[in-house]
HTML snippet that shows the backbone in 3Dmol.js (N, CA, C, O; Angstrom):
<script src="https://3Dmol.org/build/3Dmol-min.js"></script>
<div id="view" style="width:600px;height:400px;position:relative"></div>
<script>
const pdb = `
ATOM      1  N   PRO A   1      -4.369  -9.169   0.580  1.00  0.00           N
ATOM      2  CA  PRO A   1      -3.538  -8.363  -0.412  1.00  0.00           C
ATOM      3  C   PRO A   1      -4.427  -7.578  -1.379  1.00  0.00           C
ATOM      4  O   PRO A   1      -5.558  -7.963  -1.676  1.00  0.00           O
ATOM      5  N   THR A   2      -3.901  -6.523  -1.831  1.00  0.00           N
ATOM      6  CA  THR A   2      -4.618  -5.655  -2.744  1.00  0.00           C
ATOM      7  C   THR A   2      -4.097  -5.786  -4.144  1.00  0.00           C
ATOM      8  O   THR A   2      -2.895  -5.939  -4.364  1.00  0.00           O
ATOM      9  N   ILE A   3      -4.970  -5.729  -5.057  1.00  0.00           N
ATOM     10  CA  ILE A   3      -4.631  -5.601  -6.495  1.00  0.00           C
ATOM     11  C   ILE A   3      -5.213  -4.277  -6.934  1.00  0.00           C
ATOM     12  O   ILE A   3      -6.409  -4.027  -6.787  1.00  0.00           O
ATOM     13  N   SER A   4      -4.322  -3.402  -7.495  1.00  0.00           N
ATOM     14  CA  SER A   4      -4.783  -2.109  -7.920  1.00  0.00           C
ATOM     15  C   SER A   4      -4.159  -1.690  -9.258  1.00  0.00           C
ATOM     16  O   SER A   4      -3.062  -2.137  -9.593  1.00  0.00           O
ATOM     17  N   PHE A   5      -4.831  -0.861 -10.001  1.00  0.00           N
ATOM     18  CA  PHE A   5      -4.234  -0.191 -11.107  1.00  0.00           C
ATOM     19  C   PHE A   5      -3.263   0.766 -10.618  1.00  0.00           C
ATOM     20  O   PHE A   5      -3.561   1.459  -9.646  1.00  0.00           O
ATOM     21  N   ASP A   6      -2.054   0.894 -11.220  1.00  0.00           N
ATOM     22  CA  ASP A   6      -0.998   1.817 -10.816  1.00  0.00           C
ATOM     23  C   ASP A   6      -1.283   3.190 -11.450  1.00  0.00           C
ATOM     24  O   ASP A   6      -0.699   3.562 -12.469  1.00  0.00           O
ATOM     25  N   ILE A   7      -2.193   3.919 -10.814  1.00  0.00           N
ATOM     26  CA  ILE A   7      -2.576   5.230 -11.313  1.00  0.00           C
ATOM     27  C   ILE A   7      -1.673   6.270 -10.689  1.00  0.00           C
ATOM     28  O   ILE A   7      -0.832   5.956  -9.847  1.00  0.00           O
ATOM     29  N   ALA A   8      -1.852   7.497 -11.102  1.00  0.00           N
ATOM     30  CA  ALA A   8      -0.907   8.620 -10.744  1.00  0.00           C
ATOM     31  C   ALA A   8      -0.833   8.814  -9.237  1.00  0.00           C
ATOM     32  O   ALA A   8       0.268   9.032  -8.731  1.00  0.00           O
ATOM     33  N   THR A   9      -1.903   8.750  -8.501  1.00  0.00           N
ATOM     34  CA  THR A   9      -1.849   9.055  -7.052  1.00  0.00           C
ATOM     35  C   THR A   9      -2.542   7.984  -6.257  1.00  0.00           C
ATOM     36  O   THR A   9      -3.655   7.578  -6.592  1.00  0.00           O
ATOM     37  N   GLY A  10      -1.891   7.514  -5.195  1.00  0.00           N
ATOM     38  CA  GLY A  10      -2.610   6.676  -4.252  1.00  0.00           C
ATOM     39  C   GLY A  10      -2.002   5.308  -4.056  1.00  0.00           C
ATOM     40  O   GLY A  10      -1.285   5.079  -3.082  1.00  0.00           O
ATOM     41  N   PRO A  11      -2.278   4.401  -4.968  1.00  0.00           N
ATOM     42  CA  PRO A  11      -1.941   3.016  -4.728  1.00  0.00           C
ATOM     43  C   PRO A  11      -0.477   2.754  -4.394  1.00  0.00           C
ATOM     44  O   PRO A  11      -0.163   2.026  -3.452  1.00  0.00           O
ATOM     45  N   ARG A  12       0.404   3.352  -5.172  1.00  0.00           N
ATOM     46  CA  ARG A  12       1.870   3.171  -4.990  1.00  0.00           C
ATOM     47  C   ARG A  12       2.338   3.599  -3.562  1.00  0.00           C
ATOM     48  O   ARG A  12       3.338   3.093  -3.051  1.00  0.00           O
ATOM     49  N   ASP A  13       1.631   4.486  -2.977  1.00  0.00           N
ATOM     50  CA  ASP A  13       1.981   4.938  -1.624  1.00  0.00           C
ATOM     51  C   ASP A  13       1.620   3.864  -0.552  1.00  0.00           C
ATOM     52  O   ASP A  13       2.109   3.911   0.576  1.00  0.00           O
ATOM     53  N   ILE A  14       0.794   2.949  -0.923  1.00  0.00           N
ATOM     54  CA  ILE A  14       0.306   2.036   0.043  1.00  0.00           C
ATOM     55  C   ILE A  14       0.766   0.567  -0.263  1.00  0.00           C
ATOM     56  O   ILE A  14       1.097  -0.195   0.645  1.00  0.00           O
ATOM     57  N   ILE A  15       0.771   0.228  -1.509  1.00  0.00           N
ATOM     58  CA  ILE A  15       1.043  -1.158  -1.923  1.00  0.00           C
ATOM     59  C   ILE A  15       2.519  -1.233  -2.404  1.00  0.00           C
ATOM     60  O   ILE A  15       2.979  -0.433  -3.220  1.00  0.00           O
ATOM     61  N   GLU A  16       3.230  -2.249  -1.844  1.00  0.00           N
ATOM     62  CA  GLU A  16       4.541  -2.580  -2.328  1.00  0.00           C
ATOM     63  C   GLU A  16       4.338  -3.715  -3.356  1.00  0.00           C
ATOM     64  O   GLU A  16       3.953  -4.826  -2.991  1.00  0.00           O
ATOM     65  N   ASP A  17       4.596  -3.428  -4.608  1.00  0.00           N
ATOM     66  CA  ASP A  17       4.264  -4.397  -5.705  1.00  0.00           C
ATOM     67  C   ASP A  17       4.978  -5.720  -5.430  1.00  0.00           C
ATOM     68  O   ASP A  17       6.165  -5.751  -5.104  1.00  0.00           O
ATOM     69  N   GLU A  18       4.230  -6.798  -5.569  1.00  0.00           N
ATOM     70  CA  GLU A  18       4.705  -8.184  -5.436  1.00  0.00           C
ATOM     71  C   GLU A  18       5.118  -8.576  -3.953  1.00  0.00           C
ATOM     72  O   GLU A  18       5.573  -9.688  -3.682  1.00  0.00           O
ATOM     73  N   LYS A  19       4.927  -7.593  -3.037  1.00  0.00           N
ATOM     74  CA  LYS A  19       5.174  -7.900  -1.610  1.00  0.00           C
ATOM     75  C   LYS A  19       3.952  -7.824  -0.745  1.00  0.00           C
ATOM     76  O   LYS A  19       3.694  -8.703   0.078  1.00  0.00           O
ATOM     77  N   SER A  20       3.205  -6.772  -0.935  1.00  0.00           N
ATOM     78  CA  SER A  20       1.889  -6.651  -0.160  1.00  0.00           C
ATOM     79  C   SER A  20       0.702  -6.657  -1.079  1.00  0.00           C
ATOM     80  O   SER A  20      -0.435  -6.546  -0.620  1.00  0.00           O
ATOM     81  N   GLY A  21       0.925  -6.777  -2.308  1.00  0.00           N
ATOM     82  CA  GLY A  21      -0.159  -6.776  -3.304  1.00  0.00           C
ATOM     83  C   GLY A  21       0.411  -6.602  -4.705  1.00  0.00           C
ATOM     84  O   GLY A  21       1.615  -6.750  -4.916  1.00  0.00           O
ATOM     85  N   TYR A  22      -0.430  -6.298  -5.631  1.00  0.00           N
ATOM     86  CA  TYR A  22       0.029  -6.043  -6.971  1.00  0.00           C
ATOM     87  C   TYR A  22      -0.418  -4.677  -7.506  1.00  0.00           C
ATOM     88  O   TYR A  22      -1.525  -4.207  -7.245  1.00  0.00           O
ATOM     89  N   LEU A  23       0.467  -4.086  -8.241  1.00  0.00           N
ATOM     90  CA  LEU A  23       0.243  -2.840  -8.931  1.00  0.00           C
ATOM     91  C   LEU A  23       0.178  -3.194 -10.463  1.00  0.00           C
ATOM     92  O   LEU A  23       1.131  -3.739 -11.021  1.00  0.00           O
ATOM     93  N   ILE A  24      -0.913  -2.883 -11.082  1.00  0.00           N
ATOM     94  CA  ILE A  24      -1.081  -3.370 -12.422  1.00  0.00           C
ATOM     95  C   ILE A  24      -1.125  -2.103 -13.325  1.00  0.00           C
ATOM     96  O   ILE A  24      -1.697  -1.082 -12.941  1.00  0.00           O
ATOM     97  N   GLU A  25      -0.507  -2.192 -14.534  1.00  0.00           N
ATOM     98  CA  GLU A  25      -0.577  -1.085 -15.493  1.00  0.00           C
ATOM     99  C   GLU A  25      -2.023  -0.638 -15.658  1.00  0.00           C
ATOM    100  O   GLU A  25      -2.895  -1.496 -15.793  1.00  0.00           O
ATOM    101  N   ASP A  26      -2.314   0.612 -15.654  1.00  0.00           N
ATOM    102  CA  ASP A  26      -3.662   1.156 -15.717  1.00  0.00           C
ATOM    103  C   ASP A  26      -4.421   0.555 -16.957  1.00  0.00           C
ATOM    104  O   ASP A  26      -3.943   0.590 -18.091  1.00  0.00           O
ATOM    105  N   ASN A  27      -5.620   0.009 -16.658  1.00  0.00           N
ATOM    106  CA  ASN A  27      -6.489  -0.535 -17.611  1.00  0.00           C
ATOM    107  C   ASN A  27      -6.023  -1.865 -18.282  1.00  0.00           C
ATOM    108  O   ASN A  27      -6.579  -2.275 -19.301  1.00  0.00           O
ATOM    109  N   ASN A  28      -4.981  -2.534 -17.684  1.00  0.00           N
ATOM    110  CA  ASN A  28      -4.588  -3.799 -18.158  1.00  0.00           C
ATOM    111  C   ASN A  28      -5.392  -4.880 -17.451  1.00  0.00           C
ATOM    112  O   ASN A  28      -4.985  -5.464 -16.446  1.00  0.00           O
ATOM    113  N   LEU A  29      -6.605  -5.116 -18.063  1.00  0.00           N
ATOM    114  CA  LEU A  29      -7.511  -6.015 -17.453  1.00  0.00           C
ATOM    115  C   LEU A  29      -7.074  -7.454 -17.440  1.00  0.00           C
ATOM    116  O   LEU A  29      -7.422  -8.176 -16.506  1.00  0.00           O
ATOM    117  N   ASN A  30      -6.311  -7.923 -18.447  1.00  0.00           N
ATOM    118  CA  ASN A  30      -5.783  -9.278 -18.541  1.00  0.00           C
ATOM    119  C   ASN A  30      -4.836  -9.518 -17.412  1.00  0.00           C
ATOM    120  O   ASN A  30      -4.919 -10.545 -16.739  1.00  0.00           O
ATOM    121  N   GLU A  31      -3.903  -8.563 -17.178  1.00  0.00           N
ATOM    122  CA  GLU A  31      -2.928  -8.783 -16.028  1.00  0.00           C
ATOM    123  C   GLU A  31      -3.633  -8.712 -14.685  1.00  0.00           C
ATOM    124  O   GLU A  31      -3.269  -9.432 -13.755  1.00  0.00           O
ATOM    125  N   TYR A  32      -4.648  -7.846 -14.572  1.00  0.00           N
ATOM    126  CA  TYR A  32      -5.489  -7.792 -13.368  1.00  0.00           C
ATOM    127  C   TYR A  32      -6.078  -9.135 -13.072  1.00  0.00           C
ATOM    128  O   TYR A  32      -5.997  -9.627 -11.946  1.00  0.00           O
ATOM    129  N   ALA A  33      -6.676  -9.737 -14.081  1.00  0.00           N
ATOM    130  CA  ALA A  33      -7.294 -11.033 -13.947  1.00  0.00           C
ATOM    131  C   ALA A  33      -6.279 -12.104 -13.586  1.00  0.00           C
ATOM    132  O   ALA A  33      -6.555 -12.955 -12.741  1.00  0.00           O
ATOM    133  N   ASN A  34      -5.122 -12.077 -14.205  1.00  0.00           N
ATOM    134  CA  ASN A  34      -4.060 -13.047 -13.963  1.00  0.00           C
ATOM    135  C   ASN A  34      -3.620 -12.958 -12.469  1.00  0.00           C
ATOM    136  O   ASN A  34      -3.479 -13.984 -11.803  1.00  0.00           O
ATOM    137  N   LYS A  35      -3.414 -11.757 -11.972  1.00  0.00           N
ATOM    138  CA  LYS A  35      -3.010 -11.582 -10.545  1.00  0.00           C
ATOM    139  C   LYS A  35      -4.056 -12.069  -9.608  1.00  0.00           C
ATOM    140  O   LYS A  35      -3.757 -12.685  -8.585  1.00  0.00           O
ATOM    141  N   LEU A  36      -5.315 -11.791  -9.956  1.00  0.00           N
ATOM    142  CA  LEU A  36      -6.443 -12.162  -9.142  1.00  0.00           C
ATOM    143  C   LEU A  36      -6.488 -13.752  -9.035  1.00  0.00           C
ATOM    144  O   LEU A  36      -6.708 -14.322  -7.967  1.00  0.00           O
ATOM    145  N   LYS A  37      -6.275 -14.371 -10.159  1.00  0.00           N
ATOM    146  CA  LYS A  37      -6.282 -15.865 -10.242  1.00  0.00           C
ATOM    147  C   LYS A  37      -5.083 -16.391  -9.411  1.00  0.00           C
ATOM    148  O   LYS A  37      -5.212 -17.401  -8.720  1.00  0.00           O
ATOM    149  N   THR A  38      -3.956 -15.727  -9.478  1.00  0.00           N
ATOM    150  CA  THR A  38      -2.723 -16.152  -8.666  1.00  0.00           C
ATOM    151  C   THR A  38      -3.087 -16.143  -7.204  1.00  0.00           C
ATOM    152  O   THR A  38      -2.880 -17.123  -6.489  1.00  0.00           O
ATOM    153  N   LEU A  39      -3.630 -15.027  -6.770  1.00  0.00           N
ATOM    154  CA  LEU A  39      -4.037 -14.915  -5.277  1.00  0.00           C
ATOM    155  C   LEU A  39      -5.105 -15.841  -4.949  1.00  0.00           C
ATOM    156  O   LEU A  39      -5.076 -16.372  -3.839  1.00  0.00           O
ATOM    157  N   MET A  40      -6.090 -16.122  -5.798  1.00  0.00           N
ATOM    158  CA  MET A  40      -7.166 -17.026  -5.461  1.00  0.00           C
ATOM    159  C   MET A  40      -6.687 -18.452  -5.274  1.00  0.00           C
ATOM    160  O   MET A  40      -7.229 -19.236  -4.495  1.00  0.00           O
ATOM    161  N   SER A  41      -5.629 -18.748  -6.040  1.00  0.00           N
ATOM    162  CA  SER A  41      -5.202 -20.186  -6.066  1.00  0.00           C
ATOM    163  C   SER A  41      -4.035 -20.444  -5.104  1.00  0.00           C
ATOM    164  O   SER A  41      -3.604 -21.590  -4.977  1.00  0.00           O
ATOM    165  N   ASP A  42      -3.514 -19.422  -4.429  1.00  0.00           N
ATOM    166  CA  ASP A  42      -2.314 -19.601  -3.560  1.00  0.00           C
ATOM    167  C   ASP A  42      -2.600 -19.069  -2.126  1.00  0.00           C
ATOM    168  O   ASP A  42      -2.380 -17.886  -1.865  1.00  0.00           O
ATOM    169  N   GLU A  43      -3.066 -19.895  -1.234  1.00  0.00           N
ATOM    170  CA  GLU A  43      -3.400 -19.448   0.086  1.00  0.00           C
ATOM    171  C   GLU A  43      -2.130 -18.905   0.798  1.00  0.00           C
ATOM    172  O   GLU A  43      -2.175 -17.871   1.463  1.00  0.00           O
ATOM    173  N   ASN A  44      -1.014 -19.624   0.641  1.00  0.00           N
ATOM    174  CA  ASN A  44       0.229 -19.167   1.307  1.00  0.00           C
ATOM    175  C   ASN A  44       0.662 -17.749   0.867  1.00  0.00           C
ATOM    176  O   ASN A  44       1.072 -16.922   1.681  1.00  0.00           O
ATOM    177  N   LEU A  45       0.555 -17.513  -0.425  1.00  0.00           N
ATOM    178  CA  LEU A  45       0.899 -16.192  -0.978  1.00  0.00           C
ATOM    179  C   LEU A  45      -0.039 -15.097  -0.377  1.00  0.00           C
ATOM    180  O   LEU A  45       0.408 -14.026   0.032  1.00  0.00           O
ATOM    181  N   ARG A  46      -1.342 -15.417  -0.347  1.00  0.00           N
ATOM    182  CA  ARG A  46      -2.344 -14.450   0.261  1.00  0.00           C
ATOM    183  C   ARG A  46      -1.884 -14.150   1.720  1.00  0.00           C
ATOM    184  O   ARG A  46      -1.803 -12.991   2.126  1.00  0.00           O
ATOM    185  N   ALA A  47      -1.600 -15.182   2.463  1.00  0.00           N
ATOM    186  CA  ALA A  47      -1.223 -15.001   3.846  1.00  0.00           C
ATOM    187  C   ALA A  47       0.029 -14.151   4.021  1.00  0.00           C
ATOM    188  O   ALA A  47       0.102 -13.272   4.880  1.00  0.00           O
ATOM    189  N   LYS A  48       1.022 -14.452   3.163  1.00  0.00           N
ATOM    190  CA  LYS A  48       2.337 -13.723   3.224  1.00  0.00           C
ATOM    191  C   LYS A  48       2.149 -12.274   2.865  1.00  0.00           C
ATOM    192  O   LYS A  48       2.635 -11.385   3.564  1.00  0.00           O
ATOM    193  N   MET A  49       1.426 -12.022   1.746  1.00  0.00           N
ATOM    194  CA  MET A  49       1.145 -10.653   1.347  1.00  0.00           C
ATOM    195  C   MET A  49       0.277  -9.915   2.326  1.00  0.00           C
ATOM    196  O   MET A  49       0.463  -8.721   2.561  1.00  0.00           O
ATOM    197  N   GLY A  50      -0.666 -10.620   2.895  1.00  0.00           N
ATOM    198  CA  GLY A  50      -1.583  -9.990   3.842  1.00  0.00           C
ATOM    199  C   GLY A  50      -0.807  -9.565   5.118  1.00  0.00           C
ATOM    200  O   GLY A  50      -1.064  -8.498   5.674  1.00  0.00           O
ATOM    201  N   ALA A  51       0.161 -10.429   5.578  1.00  0.00           N
ATOM    202  CA  ALA A  51       0.961 -10.052   6.734  1.00  0.00           C
ATOM    203  C   ALA A  51       1.873  -8.843   6.370  1.00  0.00           C
ATOM    204  O   ALA A  51       2.105  -7.960   7.196  1.00  0.00           O
ATOM    205  N   LYS A  52       2.354  -8.831   5.179  1.00  0.00           N
ATOM    206  CA  LYS A  52       3.177  -7.645   4.778  1.00  0.00           C
ATOM    207  C   LYS A  52       2.366  -6.370   4.717  1.00  0.00           C
ATOM    208  O   LYS A  52       2.857  -5.295   5.061  1.00  0.00           O
ATOM    209  N   SER A  53       1.145  -6.487   4.286  1.00  0.00           N
ATOM    210  CA  SER A  53       0.207  -5.357   4.227  1.00  0.00           C
ATOM    211  C   SER A  53      -0.030  -4.786   5.615  1.00  0.00           C
ATOM    212  O   SER A  53      -0.011  -3.571   5.812  1.00  0.00           O
ATOM    213  N   LYS A  54      -0.254  -5.680   6.578  1.00  0.00           N
ATOM    214  CA  LYS A  54      -0.500  -5.263   7.939  1.00  0.00           C
ATOM    215  C   LYS A  54       0.763  -4.505   8.480  1.00  0.00           C
ATOM    216  O   LYS A  54       0.656  -3.463   9.127  1.00  0.00           O
ATOM    217  N   GLU A  55       1.923  -5.070   8.187  1.00  0.00           N
ATOM    218  CA  GLU A  55       3.148  -4.421   8.621  1.00  0.00           C
ATOM    219  C   GLU A  55       3.383  -3.045   8.015  1.00  0.00           C
ATOM    220  O   GLU A  55       3.920  -2.162   8.683  1.00  0.00           O
ATOM    221  N   ILE A  56       2.992  -2.851   6.763  1.00  0.00           N
ATOM    222  CA  ILE A  56       3.121  -1.565   6.131  1.00  0.00           C
ATOM    223  C   ILE A  56       2.111  -0.566   6.729  1.00  0.00           C
ATOM    224  O   ILE A  56       2.462   0.583   6.997  1.00  0.00           O
ATOM    225  N   VAL A  57       0.914  -0.986   6.927  1.00  0.00           N
ATOM    226  CA  VAL A  57      -0.011  -0.078   7.568  1.00  0.00           C
ATOM    227  C   VAL A  57       0.403   0.348   8.975  1.00  0.00           C
ATOM    228  O   VAL A  57       0.258   1.510   9.354  1.00  0.00           O
ATOM    229  N   LYS A  58       0.915  -0.601   9.731  1.00  0.00           N
ATOM    230  CA  LYS A  58       1.334  -0.246  11.066  1.00  0.00           C
ATOM    231  C   LYS A  58       2.572   0.732  11.015  1.00  0.00           C
ATOM    232  O   LYS A  58       2.658   1.680  11.795  1.00  0.00           O
ATOM    233  N   SER A  59       3.481   0.468  10.105  1.00  0.00           N
ATOM    234  CA  SER A  59       4.688   1.364  10.110  1.00  0.00           C
ATOM    235  C   SER A  59       4.476   2.685   9.446  1.00  0.00           C
ATOM    236  O   SER A  59       5.188   3.637   9.765  1.00  0.00           O
ATOM    237  N   LYS A  60       3.512   2.808   8.515  1.00  0.00           N
ATOM    238  CA  LYS A  60       3.342   4.042   7.800  1.00  0.00           C
ATOM    239  C   LYS A  60       2.123   4.852   8.178  1.00  0.00           C
ATOM    240  O   LYS A  60       2.143   6.080   8.097  1.00  0.00           O
ATOM    241  N   PHE A  61       1.012   4.148   8.608  1.00  0.00           N
ATOM    242  CA  PHE A  61      -0.263   4.788   8.752  1.00  0.00           C
ATOM    243  C   PHE A  61      -0.879   4.626  10.159  1.00  0.00           C
ATOM    244  O   PHE A  61      -2.059   4.936  10.330  1.00  0.00           O
ATOM    245  N   SER A  62      -0.122   4.151  11.175  1.00  0.00           N
ATOM    246  CA  SER A  62      -0.649   4.034  12.486  1.00  0.00           C
ATOM    247  C   SER A  62      -0.943   5.457  13.060  1.00  0.00           C
ATOM    248  O   SER A  62      -0.461   6.471  12.555  1.00  0.00           O
ATOM    249  N   LYS A  63      -1.713   5.463  14.077  1.00  0.00           N
ATOM    250  CA  LYS A  63      -2.044   6.730  14.727  1.00  0.00           C
ATOM    251  C   LYS A  63      -0.797   7.415  15.212  1.00  0.00           C
ATOM    252  O   LYS A  63      -0.648   8.620  15.011  1.00  0.00           O
ATOM    253  N   ASP A  64       0.109   6.691  15.846  1.00  0.00           N
ATOM    254  CA  ASP A  64       1.378   7.314  16.321  1.00  0.00           C
ATOM    255  C   ASP A  64       2.200   7.898  15.229  1.00  0.00           C
ATOM    256  O   ASP A  64       2.725   9.002  15.367  1.00  0.00           O
ATOM    257  N   VAL A  65       2.326   7.191  14.152  1.00  0.00           N
ATOM    258  CA  VAL A  65       3.170   7.644  13.036  1.00  0.00           C
ATOM    259  C   VAL A  65       2.511   8.946  12.407  1.00  0.00           C
ATOM    260  O   VAL A  65       3.187   9.938  12.134  1.00  0.00           O
ATOM    261  N   VAL A  66       1.228   8.874  12.212  1.00  0.00           N
ATOM    262  CA  VAL A  66       0.547  10.029  11.576  1.00  0.00           C
ATOM    263  C   VAL A  66       0.546  11.221  12.450  1.00  0.00           C
ATOM    264  O   VAL A  66       0.720  12.328  11.940  1.00  0.00           O
ATOM    265  N   MET A  67       0.354  11.085  13.784  1.00  0.00           N
ATOM    266  CA  MET A  67       0.354  12.168  14.754  1.00  0.00           C
ATOM    267  C   MET A  67       1.743  12.798  14.788  1.00  0.00           C
ATOM    268  O   MET A  67       1.857  14.022  14.848  1.00  0.00           O
ATOM    269  N   LYS A  68       2.828  11.967  14.751  1.00  0.00           N
ATOM    270  CA  LYS A  68       4.219  12.495  14.764  1.00  0.00           C
ATOM    271  C   LYS A  68       4.381  13.383  13.524  1.00  0.00           C
ATOM    272  O   LYS A  68       4.951  14.471  13.607  1.00  0.00           O
ATOM    273  N   GLN A  69       3.883  12.920  12.386  1.00  0.00           N
ATOM    274  CA  GLN A  69       4.061  13.719  11.201  1.00  0.00           C
ATOM    275  C   GLN A  69       3.312  15.077  11.258  1.00  0.00           C
ATOM    276  O   GLN A  69       3.826  16.113  10.834  1.00  0.00           O
ATOM    277  N   TRP A  70       2.096  15.020  11.794  1.00  0.00           N
ATOM    278  CA  TRP A  70       1.361  16.266  12.056  1.00  0.00           C
ATOM    279  C   TRP A  70       2.104  17.222  12.891  1.00  0.00           C
ATOM    280  O   TRP A  70       2.241  18.401  12.564  1.00  0.00           O
ATOM    281  N   MET A  71       2.612  16.685  14.034  1.00  0.00           N
ATOM    282  CA  MET A  71       3.348  17.540  14.969  1.00  0.00           C
ATOM    283  C   MET A  71       4.576  18.132  14.406  1.00  0.00           C
ATOM    284  O   MET A  71       4.899  19.282  14.706  1.00  0.00           O
ATOM    285  N   GLU A  72       5.292  17.390  13.588  1.00  0.00           N
ATOM    286  CA  GLU A  72       6.461  17.913  12.889  1.00  0.00           C
ATOM    287  C   GLU A  72       6.047  19.045  11.924  1.00  0.00           C
ATOM    288  O   GLU A  72       6.696  20.090  11.873  1.00  0.00           O
ATOM    289  N   LEU A  73       4.989  18.831  11.182  1.00  0.00           N
ATOM    290  CA  LEU A  73       4.484  19.860  10.313  1.00  0.00           C
ATOM    291  C   LEU A  73       4.112  21.109  11.051  1.00  0.00           C
ATOM    292  O   LEU A  73       4.483  22.200  10.618  1.00  0.00           O
ATOM    293  N   PHE A  74       3.401  21.008  12.140  1.00  0.00           N
ATOM    294  CA  PHE A  74       3.026  22.178  12.898  1.00  0.00           C
ATOM    295  C   PHE A  74       4.238  22.868  13.425  1.00  0.00           C
ATOM    296  O   PHE A  74       4.268  24.099  13.443  1.00  0.00           O
ATOM    297  N   GLU A  75       5.211  22.173  13.842  1.00  0.00           N
ATOM    298  CA  GLU A  75       6.452  22.725  14.403  1.00  0.00           C
ATOM    299  C   GLU A  75       7.185  23.549  13.323  1.00  0.00           C
ATOM    300  O   GLU A  75       7.642  24.665  13.573  1.00  0.00           O
ATOM    301  N   ARG A  76       7.278  22.958  12.114  1.00  0.00           N
ATOM    302  CA  ARG A  76       7.920  23.703  11.001  1.00  0.00           C
ATOM    303  C   ARG A  76       7.154  24.941  10.633  1.00  0.00           C
ATOM    304  O   ARG A  76       7.759  25.961  10.301  1.00  0.00           O
ATOM    305  N   ILE A  77       5.782  24.885  10.683  1.00  0.00           N
ATOM    306  CA  ILE A  77       4.987  26.044  10.316  1.00  0.00           C
ATOM    307  C   ILE A  77       5.209  27.119  11.413  1.00  0.00           C
ATOM    308  O   ILE A  77       5.377  28.296  11.095  1.00  0.00           O
ATOM    309  N   LYS A  78       5.210  26.717  12.680  1.00  0.00           N
ATOM    310  CA  LYS A  78       5.383  27.662  13.799  1.00  0.00           C
ATOM    311  C   LYS A  78       6.773  28.375  13.658  1.00  0.00           C
ATOM    312  O   LYS A  78       6.892  29.590  13.819  1.00  0.00           O
ATOM    313  N   ASN A  79       7.804  27.552  13.350  1.00  0.00           N
ATOM    314  CA  ASN A  79       9.137  28.159  13.255  1.00  0.00           C
ATOM    315  C   ASN A  79       9.361  29.025  12.055  1.00  0.00           C
ATOM    316  O   ASN A  79      10.301  29.819  12.043  1.00  0.00           O
ATOM    317  N   ASN A  80       8.542  28.908  11.051  1.00  0.00           N
ATOM    318  CA  ASN A  80       8.656  29.712   9.824  1.00  0.00           C
ATOM    319  C   ASN A  80       7.699  30.911   9.856  1.00  0.00           C
ATOM    320  O   ASN A  80       7.694  31.731   8.937  1.00  0.00           O
ATOM    321  N   ALA A  81       6.911  31.006  10.891  1.00  0.00           N
ATOM    322  CA  ALA A  81       5.918  32.125  10.936  1.00  0.00           C
ATOM    323  C   ALA A  81       6.554  33.406  11.342  1.00  0.00           C
ATOM    324  O   ALA A  81       5.877  34.430  11.429  1.00  0.00           O
TER     325      ALA A  81
END
`;
const viewer = $3Dmol.createViewer("view");
viewer.addModel(pdb, "pdb");
viewer.setStyle({}, {cartoon: {color: "spectrum"}});
viewer.zoomTo();
viewer.render();
</script>
């Protein structure tokens, strides 16, 4: 599982807070440390969140999904040309 500061672009697109990792208010180092301790002390939680992370990657970022999105974009561009 991932712990990340919830900055303007990036992490929220990949991490589902409390499901596949944690999104922490930007620069909140105490909360970051607390979530890190939580994950370090709970093997079952790490396994559960890790499995959810793999599921998200497969459903949103697999080669097939990304290629389909590219093909749809190219088709829209072609139709608008």
